[in-house]
All heavy atoms as an XYZ file, in Angstrom:
697
protein
N       0.851     -1.174      0.000
C       0.000      0.000      0.000
C       0.895      1.236      0.000
O       1.889      1.311      0.708
C      -0.890     -0.043      1.233
C      -1.948      0.975      1.200
S      -3.206      0.831      2.483
C      -2.706     -0.455      3.530
N       0.513      2.218     -0.785
C       1.296      3.438     -0.962
C       0.441      4.653     -0.648
O      -0.767      4.634     -0.854
C       1.794      3.516     -2.406
C       2.546      2.284     -2.908
C       2.631      2.294     -4.414
C       3.926      2.236     -2.289
N       1.084      5.722     -0.162
C       0.370      6.967      0.106
C       0.561      7.937     -1.041
O       1.622      7.988     -1.664
C       0.902      7.625      1.379
C       0.414      7.076      2.699
C       1.132      7.777      3.843
C      -1.080      7.242      2.834
N      -0.449      8.746     -1.309
C      -0.350      9.743     -2.356
C      -1.334     10.873     -2.138
O      -2.206     10.803     -1.274
N      -1.162     11.918     -2.939
C      -2.068     13.066     -2.898
C      -2.600     13.283     -4.305
O      -1.845     13.314     -5.276
C      -1.321     14.306     -2.429
C      -2.201     15.523     -2.279
C      -1.401     16.677     -1.710
C      -2.301     17.847     -1.407
N      -1.551     18.945     -0.796
N      -3.911     13.433     -4.421
C      -4.536     13.644     -5.731
C      -4.265     15.084     -6.175
O      -4.547     16.030     -5.445
C      -6.057     13.379     -5.669
C      -6.701     13.672     -7.013
C      -6.338     11.953     -5.232
N      -3.709     15.217     -7.370
C      -3.401     16.538     -7.920
C      -4.457     17.024     -8.903
O      -4.662     18.222     -9.058
C      -2.040     16.516     -8.618
C      -0.840     16.159     -7.745
C       0.429     16.191     -8.582
C      -0.728     17.099     -6.568
N      -5.104     16.101     -9.578
C      -6.097     16.500    -10.571
C      -6.667     15.297    -11.287
O      -6.471     14.161    -10.877
N      -7.379     15.570    -12.358
C      -8.042     14.515    -13.120
C      -7.429     14.399    -14.512
O      -6.752     15.311    -14.985
C      -9.543     14.799    -13.261
O      -9.712     16.022    -13.964
C     -10.213     14.881    -11.905
N      -7.704     13.275    -15.146
C      -7.239     13.036    -16.497
C      -8.434     12.538    -17.304
O      -9.171     11.659    -16.838
C      -6.136     11.964    -16.488
C      -5.566     11.648    -17.845
C      -4.112     12.066    -17.880
C      -5.711     10.195    -18.155
N      -8.648     13.096    -18.472
C      -9.751     12.673    -19.331
C      -9.168     12.024    -20.580
O      -8.558     12.708    -21.406
C     -10.628     13.872    -19.729
O     -11.080     14.523    -18.542
C     -11.822     13.427    -20.547
N      -9.329     10.709    -20.714
C      -8.769     10.023    -21.883
C      -9.605     10.250    -23.137
O     -10.830     10.408    -23.060
C      -8.801      8.548    -21.468
C      -9.945      8.463    -20.515
C      -9.988      9.791    -19.797
N      -8.952     10.266    -24.284
C      -9.660     10.373    -25.558
C     -10.260      9.023    -25.936
O     -11.338      8.952    -26.514
C      -8.706     10.840    -26.654
N      -9.562      7.945    -25.582
C     -10.013      6.586    -25.859
C      -9.828      5.780    -24.575
O      -8.828      5.930    -23.894
C      -9.182      5.944    -26.997
C      -9.600      4.510    -27.235
C      -9.291      6.754    -28.272
N     -10.803      4.922    -24.257
C     -10.736      4.117    -23.036
C     -10.676      2.638    -23.393
O     -11.411      2.173    -24.266
C     -11.980      4.377    -22.165
O     -12.065      5.765    -21.900
C     -11.907      3.633    -20.856
N      -9.805      1.911    -22.708
C      -9.700      0.461    -22.924
C     -10.962     -0.236    -22.433
O     -11.575      0.210    -21.452
C      -8.505     -0.101    -22.158
O      -7.307      0.358    -22.712
N     -11.352     -1.328    -23.075
C     -12.515     -2.078    -22.615
C     -12.342     -2.484    -21.144
O     -11.281     -2.936    -20.734
C     -12.539     -3.310    -23.524
C     -11.842     -2.853    -24.768
C     -10.779     -1.900    -24.294
N     -13.383     -2.274    -20.356
C     -13.334     -2.587    -18.932
C     -13.044     -1.381    -18.064
O     -13.241     -1.407    -16.861
N     -12.565     -0.298    -18.665
C     -12.260      0.916    -17.913
C     -13.255      2.047    -18.178
O     -13.063      3.159    -17.704
C     -10.839      1.410    -18.228
C      -9.705      0.534    -17.707
C      -8.361      1.067    -18.166
C      -9.755      0.438    -16.193
N     -14.325      1.734    -18.886
C     -15.333      2.752    -19.176
C     -15.934      3.259    -17.859
O     -16.357      2.477    -17.024
C     -16.456      2.197    -20.048
C     -16.015      1.705    -21.399
C     -15.644      0.229    -21.416
O     -15.560     -0.399    -20.359
O     -15.424     -0.292    -22.521
N     -15.939      4.567    -17.671
C     -16.533      5.161    -16.483
C     -15.657      5.198    -15.246
O     -16.042      5.771    -14.228
N     -14.477      4.583    -15.296
C     -13.571      4.596    -14.139
C     -12.778      5.902    -14.148
O     -12.098      6.202    -15.133
C     -12.599      3.393    -14.170
C     -11.628      3.453    -13.002
C     -13.366      2.084    -14.159
N     -12.848      6.700    -13.071
C     -12.108      7.963    -13.040
C     -10.598      7.728    -13.069
O     -10.099      6.793    -12.437
C     -12.511      8.591    -11.699
C     -13.753      7.888    -11.280
C     -13.675      6.525    -11.876
N      -9.893      8.562    -13.814
C      -8.435      8.537    -13.849
C      -7.938      9.820    -13.174
O      -8.341     10.916    -13.556
C      -7.922      8.471    -15.284
C      -8.328      7.233    -16.078
C      -7.803      7.341    -17.507
C      -7.822      5.975    -15.416
N      -7.076      9.665    -12.172
C      -6.594     10.807    -11.400
C      -5.077     10.881    -11.426
O      -4.389      9.858    -11.500
C      -7.079     10.693     -9.954
C      -8.596     10.594     -9.772
C      -8.933     10.414     -8.298
C      -9.293     11.810    -10.339
N      -4.559     12.093    -11.350
C      -3.120     12.318    -11.246
C      -2.755     12.290     -9.768
O      -3.343     13.018     -8.964
C      -2.744     13.665    -11.855
C      -3.056     13.799    -13.341
C      -2.855     15.241    -13.795
C      -2.195     12.861    -14.148
N      -1.788     11.435     -9.403
C      -1.426     11.231     -8.002
C       0.059     11.488     -7.794
O       0.899     10.951     -8.527
C      -1.777      9.792     -7.559
C      -1.266      9.505     -6.159
C      -3.273      9.561     -7.646
N       0.377     12.297     -6.779
C       1.758     12.523     -6.370
C       2.088     11.539     -5.257
O       1.487     11.591     -4.190
C       1.960     13.951     -5.849
C       3.331     14.201     -5.246
C       4.456     14.019     -6.243
O       4.524     14.746     -7.226
N       5.332     13.069     -6.003
N       3.024     10.593     -5.490
C       3.423      9.679     -4.416
C       4.051     10.456     -3.253
O       4.730     11.460     -3.463
C       4.463      8.772     -5.081
C       4.155      8.859     -6.539
C       3.674     10.265     -6.756
N       3.813      9.975     -2.024
C       4.328     10.619     -0.822
C       5.138      9.626     -0.003
O       4.875      8.428     -0.017
C       3.173     11.141      0.042
C       2.201     12.122     -0.613
C       1.056     12.431      0.347
C       2.906     13.390     -1.040
N       6.113     10.159      0.770
C       6.863      9.308      1.680
C       6.164      9.276      3.037
O       5.094      9.852      3.205
C       8.325      9.767      1.793
C       8.469     11.151      2.376
O       7.570     11.693      3.019
N       9.617     11.761      2.149
N       6.780      8.650      4.043
C       6.125      8.513      5.349
C       5.937      9.845      6.059
O       5.108      9.965      6.955
C       6.900      7.554      6.245
C       8.272      8.048      6.635
C       8.950      7.064      7.547
C      10.283      7.635      7.996
N      10.911      6.788      8.985
N       6.686     10.871      5.650
C       6.542     12.210      6.216
C       5.563     13.069      5.416
O       5.473     14.275      5.618
C       7.906     12.904      6.292
C       8.868     12.169      7.206
O       8.432     11.731      8.296
O      10.048     12.010      6.828
N       4.881     12.432      4.477
C       3.906     13.077      3.595
C       4.529     14.132      2.686
O       3.885     15.093      2.280
C       2.738     13.682      4.392
C       1.995     12.713      5.302
C       0.848     13.421      6.011
C       1.478     11.523      4.522
N       5.792     13.935      2.339
C       6.505     14.794      1.393
C       6.510     14.115      0.025
O       6.596     12.889     -0.077
C       7.953     15.028      1.844
C       8.080     15.615      3.236
C       7.618     17.033      3.269
C       7.898     17.609      4.657
N       6.960     18.613      5.042
N       6.433     14.926     -1.030
C       6.430     14.397     -2.398
C       7.679     13.565     -2.649
O       8.780     13.940     -2.262
C       6.355     15.544     -3.390
N       7.464     12.417     -3.283
C       8.575     11.513     -3.585
C       8.325     10.825     -4.920
O       7.359     10.076     -5.064
C       8.697     10.467     -2.480
C       9.874      9.543     -2.646
C      10.035      8.634     -1.450
O       9.423      7.554     -1.446
O      10.739      9.025     -0.513
N       9.145     11.106     -5.891
C       8.998     10.471     -7.196
C       8.096     11.257     -8.135
O       7.643     12.351     -7.840
N       7.860     10.642     -9.276
C       7.067     11.276    -10.331
C       5.576     11.072    -10.125
O       5.135     10.087     -9.532
C       7.453     10.675    -11.678
C       8.907     10.854    -12.017
C       9.211     10.174    -13.307
N       9.695     11.214    -14.209
C      10.000     11.003    -15.466
N       9.837      9.819    -15.992
N      10.436     11.977    -16.210
N       4.813     11.986    -10.666
C       3.349     11.895    -10.637
C       2.929     10.692    -11.477
O       3.499     10.437    -12.541
C       2.722     13.197    -11.186
C       1.223     13.067    -11.323
C       3.080     14.368    -10.280
N       1.927      9.951    -10.982
C       1.416      8.778    -11.701
C      -0.073      8.964    -11.996
O      -0.745      9.775    -11.364
C       1.628      7.475    -10.894
C       3.093      7.206    -10.658
C       0.866      7.503     -9.583
N      -0.560      8.209    -12.967
C      -1.994      8.176    -13.266
C      -2.557      6.948    -12.573
O      -2.013      5.845    -12.703
C      -2.253      8.100    -14.785
C      -3.736      7.954    -15.060
C      -1.688      9.323    -15.476
N      -3.641      7.132    -11.815
C      -4.248      6.014    -11.089
C      -5.753      5.967    -11.343
O      -6.413      7.004    -11.394
C      -3.993      6.160     -9.590
N      -6.278      4.756    -11.509
C      -7.724      4.566    -11.560
C      -8.261      4.768    -10.156
O      -7.586      4.466     -9.180
C      -8.052      3.150    -12.025
S      -7.608      2.837    -13.722
N      -9.474      5.259    -10.035
C     -10.069      5.489     -8.722
C     -11.152      4.448     -8.451
O     -12.290      4.590     -8.894
C     -10.652      6.899     -8.644
C     -11.230      7.224     -7.285
O     -11.022      6.436     -6.341
O     -11.888      8.263     -7.166
N     -10.796      3.399     -7.703
C     -11.754      2.342     -7.377
C     -12.802      2.815     -6.380
O     -13.858      2.197     -6.257
C     -11.016      1.117     -6.826
N     -12.549      3.926     -5.679
C     -13.525      4.451     -4.719
C     -14.585      5.295     -5.414
O     -15.651      5.514     -4.866
C     -12.854      5.326     -3.648
O     -12.400      6.546     -4.239
C     -11.719      4.605     -2.974
N     -14.272      5.827     -6.571
C     -15.128      6.748     -7.322
C     -15.431      8.024     -6.524
O     -16.397      8.705     -6.808
C     -16.453      6.082     -7.736
C     -16.283      5.004     -8.778
C     -15.926      3.710     -8.411
C     -16.464      5.276    -10.119
C     -15.755      2.719     -9.369
C     -16.304      4.290    -11.079
C     -15.949      3.012    -10.697
O     -15.786      2.044    -11.650
N     -14.610      8.332     -5.502
C     -14.881      9.488     -4.644
C     -13.680     10.387     -4.394
O     -13.844     11.447     -3.802
C     -15.403      9.006     -3.279
C     -16.726      8.308     -3.339
S     -17.374      7.899     -1.708
C     -16.219      6.692     -1.140
N     -12.486      9.992     -4.769
C     -11.302     10.799     -4.480
C     -11.343     12.097     -5.281
O     -11.753     12.112     -6.443
C     -10.032     10.020     -4.791
N     -10.925     13.182     -4.635
C     -10.962     14.506     -5.256
C      -9.591     15.168     -5.135
O      -8.773     14.758     -4.317
C     -12.031     15.364     -4.573
N      -9.329     16.192     -5.936
C      -8.058     16.904     -5.833
C      -7.770     17.373     -4.408
O      -8.670     17.770     -3.678
C      -8.236     18.086     -6.792
C      -9.170     17.549     -7.839
C     -10.134     16.690     -7.056
N      -6.501     17.275     -4.037
C      -5.949     17.657     -2.726
C      -6.226     16.632     -1.629
O      -5.821     16.841     -0.492
C      -6.433     19.049     -2.289
C      -6.055     20.152     -3.259
C      -4.555     20.178     -3.545
O      -3.737     20.208     -2.629
N      -4.186     20.157     -4.817
N      -6.899     15.516     -1.943
C      -7.148     14.502     -0.917
C      -5.961     13.565     -0.781
O      -5.281     13.241     -1.757
C      -8.397     13.687     -1.245
C      -9.665     14.447     -0.937
C     -10.884     13.562     -0.930
O     -11.215     13.010     -1.980
O     -11.494     13.471      0.150
N      -5.741     13.115      0.454
C      -4.731     12.120      0.763
C      -5.367     10.752      0.532
O      -6.474     10.485      1.017
C      -4.298     12.285      2.221
C      -3.112     11.472      2.693
C      -1.862     11.848      1.906
C      -2.892     11.727      4.180
N      -4.688      9.903     -0.234
C      -5.255      8.602     -0.592
C      -4.213      7.511     -0.383
O      -3.033      7.789     -0.202
C      -5.737      8.587     -2.063
C      -4.653      9.071     -3.048
C      -6.957      9.461     -2.243
C      -3.823      7.994     -3.622
N      -4.664      6.260     -0.404
C      -3.731      5.150     -0.483
C      -4.067      4.353     -1.732
O      -5.221      4.272     -2.143
C      -3.694      4.294      0.785
C      -4.978      3.685      1.253
C      -5.282      2.355      0.960
C      -5.883      4.406      2.022
C      -6.455      1.771      1.412
C      -7.051      3.829      2.481
C      -7.331      2.515      2.176
O      -8.497      1.948      2.623
N      -3.016      3.815     -2.346
C      -3.184      3.148     -3.630
C      -2.255      1.956     -3.738
O      -1.352      1.773     -2.925
C      -2.968      4.140     -4.780
C      -1.566      4.679     -4.909
C      -0.705      4.188     -5.891
C      -1.091      5.692     -4.085
C       0.581      4.682     -6.030
C       0.183      6.201     -4.227
C       1.018      5.689     -5.192
O       2.292      6.185     -5.328
N      -2.505      1.133     -4.725
C      -1.689     -0.039     -5.014
C      -1.121      0.085     -6.413
O      -1.692      0.752     -7.266
C      -2.515     -1.325     -4.934
C      -2.663     -1.896     -3.567
C      -1.367     -2.348     -2.924
O      -0.380     -2.617     -3.642
O      -1.322     -2.421     -1.691
N      -0.009     -0.589     -6.625
C       0.615     -0.613     -7.929
C       0.800     -2.048     -8.401
O       0.677     -2.989     -7.626
N       1.072     -2.223     -9.677
C       1.307     -3.554    -10.220
C       0.025     -4.341    -10.436
O      -1.053     -3.780    -10.617
N       0.141     -5.651    -10.394
C      -1.004     -6.529    -10.664
C      -2.147     -6.304     -9.677
O      -3.319     -6.398    -10.029
C      -0.540     -7.999    -10.619
C      -1.629     -8.970    -10.948
C      -2.035     -8.827    -12.419
N      -3.282     -9.556    -12.645
C      -4.328     -9.052    -13.289
N      -4.278     -7.846    -13.790
N      -5.405     -9.753    -13.459
N      -1.804     -6.003     -8.422
C      -2.828     -5.768     -7.406
C      -3.714     -4.582     -7.773
O      -4.877     -4.521     -7.386
C      -2.186     -5.533     -6.040
C      -1.553     -6.776     -5.439
C      -0.189     -7.093     -6.032
O       0.385     -6.227     -6.741
O       0.303     -8.196     -5.814
N      -3.179     -3.627     -8.517
C      -3.960     -2.460     -8.933
C      -5.143     -2.876     -9.794
O      -6.257     -2.383     -9.619
C      -3.074     -1.478     -9.693
N      -4.931     -3.800    -10.700
C      -6.019     -4.250    -11.572
C      -7.047     -5.079    -10.804
O      -8.232     -5.040    -11.109
C      -5.457     -5.060    -12.737
N      -6.610     -5.800     -9.794
C      -7.523     -6.649     -9.020
C      -8.510     -5.846     -8.181
O      -9.538     -6.356     -7.768
C      -6.731     -7.594     -8.123
C      -5.888     -8.627     -8.860
C      -5.045     -9.428     -7.865
C      -6.748     -9.547     -9.693
N      -8.195     -4.585     -7.918
C      -9.079     -3.741     -7.107
C     -10.271     -3.211     -7.890
O     -11.221     -2.711     -7.301
C      -8.287     -2.566     -6.538
N     -10.235     -3.336     -9.187
C     -11.317     -2.821    -10.030
C     -12.379     -3.892    -10.277
O     -12.151     -5.081    -10.077
C     -10.746     -2.316    -11.351
C      -9.782     -1.142    -11.210
C      -9.067     -0.876    -12.527
C     -10.525      0.097    -10.741
N     -13.541     -3.438    -10.730
C     -14.658     -4.356    -10.972
C     -14.299     -5.412    -12.004
O     -14.581     -6.588    -11.830
C     -15.883     -3.566    -11.414
C     -17.141     -4.391    -11.439
C     -18.359     -3.549    -11.732
O     -18.414     -2.397    -11.283
O     -19.265     -4.056    -12.416
N     -13.671     -4.991    -13.099
C     -13.184     -5.938    -14.110
C     -11.689     -6.107    -13.885
O     -10.947     -5.134    -13.892
C     -13.473     -5.423    -15.508
C     -14.965     -5.288    -15.741
C     -15.296     -5.269    -17.184
C     -16.796     -5.166    -17.311
N     -17.259     -5.432    -18.613
N     -11.245     -7.334    -13.681
C      -9.864     -7.601    -13.270
C      -8.829     -7.469    -14.369
O      -7.744     -6.979    -14.133
C      -9.765     -9.003    -12.713
C     -10.376     -9.164    -11.373
C     -11.107     -8.234    -10.673
C     -10.328    -10.307    -10.564
N     -11.506     -8.748     -9.487
C     -11.046    -10.042     -9.387
C      -9.751    -11.550    -10.715
C     -11.188    -10.953     -8.373
C      -9.903    -12.466     -9.700
C     -10.605    -12.168     -8.551
N      -9.115     -7.904    -15.541
C      -8.092     -7.955    -16.587
C      -8.095     -6.685    -17.420
O      -8.514     -6.681    -18.574
C      -8.289     -9.200    -17.457
C      -8.141    -10.462    -16.646
C      -9.242    -11.206    -16.272
C      -6.890    -10.873    -16.214
C      -9.110    -12.354    -15.508
C      -6.736    -12.015    -15.445
C      -7.847    -12.748    -15.099
O      -7.707    -13.872    -14.334
N      -7.646     -5.606    -16.786
C      -7.569     -4.316    -17.459
C      -6.139     -3.791    -17.359
O      -5.417     -4.110    -16.422
C      -8.559     -3.295    -16.849
C      -9.993     -3.676    -17.173
C      -8.383     -3.185    -15.354
N      -5.702     -2.985    -18.331
C      -4.320     -2.502    -18.356
C      -4.100     -1.272    -17.465
O      -4.146     -0.136    -17.932
C      -4.114     -2.154    -19.834
C      -5.481     -1.745    -20.296
C      -6.436     -2.614    -19.523
N      -3.892     -1.501    -16.165
C      -3.621     -0.400    -15.241
C      -2.367     -0.708    -14.418
O      -2.052     -1.868    -14.178
C      -4.807     -0.117    -14.294
C      -6.043      0.268    -15.072
C      -5.093     -1.302    -13.403
N      -1.673      0.344    -14.001
C      -0.489      0.195    -13.155
C      -0.749      0.633    -11.717
O      -0.087      0.171    -10.803
C       0.677      1.020    -13.703
C       1.246      0.431    -14.980
O       1.237     -0.801    -15.119
O       1.694      1.200    -15.831
N      -1.706      1.558    -11.511
C      -2.003      2.078    -10.172
C      -3.508      2.252    -10.002
O      -4.179      2.702    -10.927
C      -1.322      3.439     -9.962
C       0.151      3.377    -10.104
N       0.783      3.614    -11.305
C       1.131      3.098     -9.210
C       2.091      3.492    -11.139
N       2.321      3.165     -9.879
N      -4.003      1.915     -8.800
C      -5.418      2.090     -8.481
C      -5.565      2.621     -7.068
O      -4.955      2.089     -6.136
C      -6.193      0.762     -8.603
O      -6.119      0.310     -9.954
C      -7.658      0.941     -8.231
N      -6.383      3.662     -6.925
C      -6.684      4.218     -5.609
C      -7.633      3.257     -4.901
O      -8.668      2.883     -5.436
C      -7.310      5.622     -5.742
C      -6.287      6.575     -6.348
C      -7.813      6.120     -4.390
C      -6.841      7.931     -6.724
N      -7.243      2.866     -3.678
C      -8.008      1.896     -2.904
C      -8.888      2.589     -1.866
O      -9.972      2.133     -1.542
C      -7.051      0.920     -2.173
C      -6.097      0.251     -3.157
C      -7.819     -0.113     -1.365
C      -6.759     -0.564     -4.217
N      -8.404      3.713     -1.310
C      -9.170      4.399     -0.282
C      -8.693      5.815     -0.039
O      -7.649      6.236     -0.521
N      -9.488      6.546      0.740
C      -9.185      7.923      1.109
C      -8.738      7.925      2.568
O      -9.365      7.277      3.408
C     -10.415      8.816      0.892
C     -10.799      8.801     -0.592
C     -10.153     10.246      1.376
C     -12.129      9.421     -0.913
N      -7.650      8.643      2.859
C      -7.063      8.657      4.198
C      -7.637      9.822      5.004
O      -7.653     10.958      4.539
C      -5.524      8.796      4.113
C      -4.910      8.894      5.496
C      -4.940      7.637      3.334
N      -8.094      9.521      6.219
C      -8.582     10.563      7.127
C      -7.449     11.166      7.933
O      -7.401     12.371      8.151
C      -9.627     10.000      8.097
C     -10.939      9.676      7.404
O     -11.278     10.367      6.434
O     -11.604      8.729      7.835
N      -6.520     10.336      8.412
C      -5.452     10.809      9.291
C      -4.266      9.852      9.222
O      -4.447      8.655      8.989
C      -5.981     10.878     10.729
C      -5.014     11.543     11.690
O      -4.237     12.410     11.241
O      -5.026     11.186     12.885
N      -3.078     10.383      9.419
C      -1.859      9.569      9.476
C      -1.189      9.845     10.809
O      -0.941     10.985     11.166
C      -0.878      9.925      8.324
C       0.410      9.141      8.470
C      -1.529      9.673      6.982
N      -0.912      8.770     11.552
C      -0.269      8.890     12.853
C       0.668      7.702     13.021
O       0.224      6.561     13.067
C      -1.323      8.893     13.966
C      -0.723      9.146     15.327
O       0.449      9.440     15.449
N      -1.541      9.003     16.340
N       1.975      7.942     13.064
C       2.927      6.863     13.227
C       3.993      7.265     14.216
O       4.271      8.445     14.431
C       3.528      6.434     11.894
C       4.552      7.396     11.340
C       5.903      7.210     11.601
C       4.165      8.467     10.555
C       6.841      8.105     11.097
C       5.094      9.356     10.052
C       6.428      9.168     10.324
O       7.360     10.033      9.840
N       4.613      6.270     14.845
C       5.697      6.499     15.785
C       7.002      6.196     15.068
O       7.168      5.115     14.503
C       5.562      5.590     17.005
C       4.290      5.787     17.817
C       4.202      4.719     18.898
C       4.255      7.171     18.430
N       7.929      7.131     15.089
C       9.223      6.934     14.466
C      10.191      6.422     15.535
O      10.773      7.197     16.277
C       9.726      8.241     13.851
C      10.903      8.011     12.919
O      11.159      6.863     12.563
O      11.539      9.004     12.547
N      10.306      5.115     15.630
C      11.139      4.481     16.650
C      12.523      4.217     16.081
O      12.667      3.491     15.111
C      10.494      3.154     17.132
C      11.342      2.508     18.199
C       9.087      3.408     17.612
N      13.520      4.829     16.682
C      14.910      4.610     16.224
C      15.799      4.342     17.385
O      15.652      4.763     18.454
C      15.393      5.835     15.458
C      14.702      5.934     14.134
C      15.321      7.017     13.256
O      16.526      7.240     13.320
O      14.567      7.601     12.498
C-alpha cells in the first residue's frame, strides 16, 4: 500500500474495454513524512470518490487491476481508499 495526494483529473480520448466510467486521477506519491517523492502517476479510482488535494492510499502492479470491478484491465495504479489521518511512531 502506498500513500499519495490527488493533484487533478485526467480525461482520456479513448478508453480500454473494462475501464469505461472509471475515473483517472493524477497522483503525487508521498513518503512517510507526507513529502512528495517520485514522479506523478496516473491512477484509476476504485472508490469513485477521491478529489483533488485529498490524501489517498493506492496499489501498484497486478494488485492495482484486481481492485477494479473488471480484473483484466491494463492499469499500473489504483486508488483503494481515502485517508482521514496519518499517525505513526518513528522508533529509532
